[in-house]
C-alpha positions as CSV (number, residue, x, y, z in Angstrom):
1,M,-7.9,131.3,111.4
2,L,-4.7,133.5,110.3
3,A,-7.0,135.9,108.6
4,Q,-9.1,136.4,111.8
5,I,-6.0,136.9,114.1
6,E,-4.2,139.5,111.8
7,Q,-7.5,141.6,111.5
8,A,-8.0,141.3,115.0
9,I,-4.9,142.6,115.8
10,K,-4.9,145.4,113.7
11,D,-8.6,146.3,115.0
12,T,-7.3,146.0,118.9
13,L,-4.4,148.2,117.8
14,H,-6.7,150.6,115.9
15,A,-8.7,151.0,118.9
16,Y,-6.0,151.3,121.6
17,N,-4.0,153.8,119.6
18,K,-7.2,155.9,119.2
19,A,-7.8,156.0,122.8
20,H,-3.8,156.2,124.1
21,G,-1.6,157.1,121.3
22,G,-2.2,160.3,121.4
23,G,-2.5,160.8,117.3
24,F,1.0,160.6,116.4
25,V,0.1,156.7,114.5
26,R,-0.5,157.4,110.7
27,A,-1.8,154.1,109.4
28,I,-2.0,150.7,111.1
29,K,-2.4,148.2,108.4
30,S,-1.5,144.8,106.5
31,Y,2.4,144.2,105.7
32,A,2.2,144.3,101.9
33,G,6.0,144.5,101.0
34,D,6.2,148.2,101.8
35,F,10.0,148.4,102.3
36,D,10.3,146.3,99.2
37,A,10.8,149.8,97.3
38,A,12.5,149.9,93.9
39,S,14.1,152.9,94.5
40,P,15.0,155.6,97.1
41,D,12.0,157.7,95.8
42,E,9.7,155.1,96.4
43,F,11.2,154.6,99.9
44,A,10.8,158.1,100.3
45,Q,7.1,157.8,99.9
46,V,6.9,155.0,102.4
47,V,8.7,157.0,105.2
48,A,6.3,159.8,104.4
49,S,3.5,157.7,106.0
50,F,5.3,157.1,109.6
51,P,4.7,156.9,112.1
52,A,3.2,153.5,111.0
53,I,2.7,150.1,112.5
54,W,2.1,147.0,110.4
55,V,0.8,143.4,111.1
56,T,1.7,140.5,109.2
57,F,1.9,136.6,109.5
58,K,5.2,135.3,110.4
59,S,5.0,131.4,111.2
60,S,2.8,128.3,112.4
61,S,4.5,125.5,114.1
62,K,3.6,121.5,113.3
63,P,0.1,120.9,115.1
64,K,0.3,119.0,118.5
65,K,-2.4,116.1,118.9
66,L,-4.5,116.5,121.5
67,G,-6.5,113.7,121.1
68,A,-8.1,111.9,118.1
69,K,-9.8,114.8,116.4
70,K,-8.0,117.5,118.2
71,R,-4.5,119.4,117.4
72,E,-2.9,122.7,118.9
73,R,-1.0,124.8,116.9
74,D,1.5,127.6,117.7
75,Y,1.3,131.0,115.5
76,V,3.6,133.8,115.2
77,F,2.7,137.4,114.0
78,T,4.9,140.3,113.7
79,V,3.9,143.6,114.3
80,L,6.0,146.0,112.2
81,V,6.8,149.5,114.0
82,A,8.6,152.4,112.1
83,A,9.2,156.0,113.2
84,N,11.5,158.6,111.7
85,S,13.1,161.8,112.7
86,G,14.6,165.2,110.8
87,R,17.1,165.4,113.5
88,R,19.6,162.8,114.9
89,E,19.4,159.1,114.6
90,E,18.8,158.6,118.0
91,T,15.3,160.6,118.0
92,S,13.9,158.1,115.5
93,R,14.2,155.3,118.2
94,Q,13.7,157.6,121.3
95,G,11.4,160.5,120.4
96,T,11.5,163.9,121.1
97,F,10.1,165.8,123.9
98,K,9.4,169.5,125.5
99,A,11.3,170.5,128.3
100,D,7.9,169.5,130.5
101,G,8.3,166.2,129.2
102,T,5.5,166.9,126.6
103,M,6.5,164.5,123.0
104,L,6.5,166.1,119.8
105,N,7.8,163.3,117.8
106,V,6.9,159.4,118.7
107,G,10.0,157.1,118.2
108,S,10.0,153.5,117.2
109,Y,10.4,152.8,121.1
110,Q,7.3,154.5,122.2
111,L,5.7,152.6,119.3
112,T,6.3,149.3,120.5
113,Q,5.4,150.2,124.1
114,L,2.0,151.5,122.5
115,V,1.8,148.0,120.6
116,E,2.7,146.1,124.0
117,N,-0.1,147.7,126.0
118,A,-2.3,146.8,123.3
119,L,-1.8,143.0,122.7
120,L,-0.1,141.7,125.7
121,G,-2.3,139.1,127.4
122,C,-5.0,140.1,124.8
123,R,-7.3,137.3,123.1
124,M,-9.0,139.7,120.9
125,G,-12.6,138.1,121.3
126,L,-11.3,134.8,119.2
127,A,-10.8,131.1,120.9
128,I,-6.6,131.3,120.9
129,D,-4.5,131.4,123.9
130,P,-3.6,134.9,125.1
131,L,-1.2,137.2,122.8
132,D,2.4,136.6,124.5
133,A,5.1,139.1,123.7
134,G,8.4,137.7,121.6
135,E,11.5,138.9,120.1
136,I,12.0,142.6,119.4
137,T,14.6,143.0,116.6
138,M,15.6,146.0,114.6
139,L,15.1,145.6,110.8
140,F,16.1,149.5,109.7
141,N,18.0,152.2,111.6
142,S,19.7,154.5,108.6
143,K,19.2,157.6,106.7
144,T,17.6,158.3,103.7
145,R,17.3,161.9,102.2
146,D,17.0,164.2,105.2
147,Q,15.3,161.8,107.5
148,V,16.6,159.2,109.8
149,V,14.6,156.1,109.7
150,S,13.9,153.3,112.4
151,V,11.7,150.3,111.9
152,L,11.4,147.8,114.9
153,A,9.8,144.4,114.2
154,Y,7.7,142.6,117.5
155,D,6.7,139.1,117.6
156,W,3.6,137.7,119.4
157,H,2.9,134.5,120.2
158,T,-0.4,132.5,120.2
159,S,-2.1,128.9,120.1
160,A,-5.1,127.9,119.0
161,T,-6.8,124.4,119.2
162,I,-7.9,123.0,115.9
163,S,-10.6,120.1,115.0
164,D,-10.6,117.8,112.1
165,P,-13.0,118.3,109.7
166,D,-16.0,115.8,109.8
167,R,-15.6,114.5,106.1
168,E,-18.2,112.3,106.6
169,S,-21.0,114.4,107.8
170,H,-22.8,114.6,104.4
171,L,-23.1,110.6,104.4
172,P,-26.5,109.0,105.4
173,W,-26.3,107.3,108.6
174,I,-27.2,103.4,108.6
175,E,-29.2,103.2,111.6
176,T,-30.1,99.3,111.5
177,V,-29.4,95.9,109.4
178,N,-31.5,93.3,108.5
179,V,-30.1,89.9,108.3
180,D,-31.7,86.6,106.8
181,Y,-30.2,83.2,107.6
182,V,-30.3,81.1,104.5
183,Y,-30.3,77.4,104.2
184,F,-27.2,76.1,101.8
185,D,-26.7,72.8,100.0
186,D,-23.6,70.7,101.2
187,D,-21.4,72.3,98.7
188,G,-22.3,75.3,100.2
189,N,-24.3,76.9,97.6
190,A,-27.8,78.0,98.2
191,V,-30.5,76.1,96.8
192,D,-32.8,77.1,93.9
193,D,-35.4,77.6,96.3
194,P,-33.7,78.9,99.2
195,R,-35.5,79.0,102.4
196,V,-34.8,81.8,105.1
197,L,-34.5,79.8,108.0
198,A,-34.6,82.9,110.2
199,S,-34.3,86.4,110.5
200,D,-32.6,89.3,112.4
201,Q,-32.3,92.9,112.8
202,I,-29.3,94.5,114.1
203,D,-29.1,98.3,115.6
204,L,-26.4,100.4,114.7
205,T,-27.4,103.5,116.5
206,P,-24.6,103.9,119.5
207,L,-25.7,103.3,122.6
208,N,-26.0,106.8,123.8
209,L,-28.0,108.1,120.9
210,R,-31.0,105.4,121.4
211,A,-34.1,106.4,123.1
């Protein structure tokens, strides 16, 4: 389920960005420690890919029991949005515009709005509850070389019903049991030549499955 949800979030963001993103976002992908750069040069290479969006799994709650074999689990996924600017610190967040309002460069604030428009209330074709917006936090708002960087983390919540695996599905089903009633002596031992006093057959098929 985790992989399905993460991929569906990326696919949904890709589709929405293609239709409404204005061509600003350069990359939408799974997060793989991109910000754990070992040197300023490596981090500068990451910044060169901005504006960008990453998706990653954050946490999951302990399942809540719904019945004998069903449980509900809550999931939280985080969407990271990153923008940069060669101007002032605020432009990496707010973007830059022409006098007529045309956007020249997208900021992290606009990217969070794009994410929200794409994901809010969406099931993405999966058997999950609609995505609900969560907390937004600032991860980076600093300068690196000649670029100002703004990275925000946007949490998204959903839940899904999970069923216990049927661990006995491979075992043969016993439908009937034959019972013989045998004569025992006074000491409770079967006689050398036991006599079957009576026979019976017990049907173990559930009532709702019997013909």
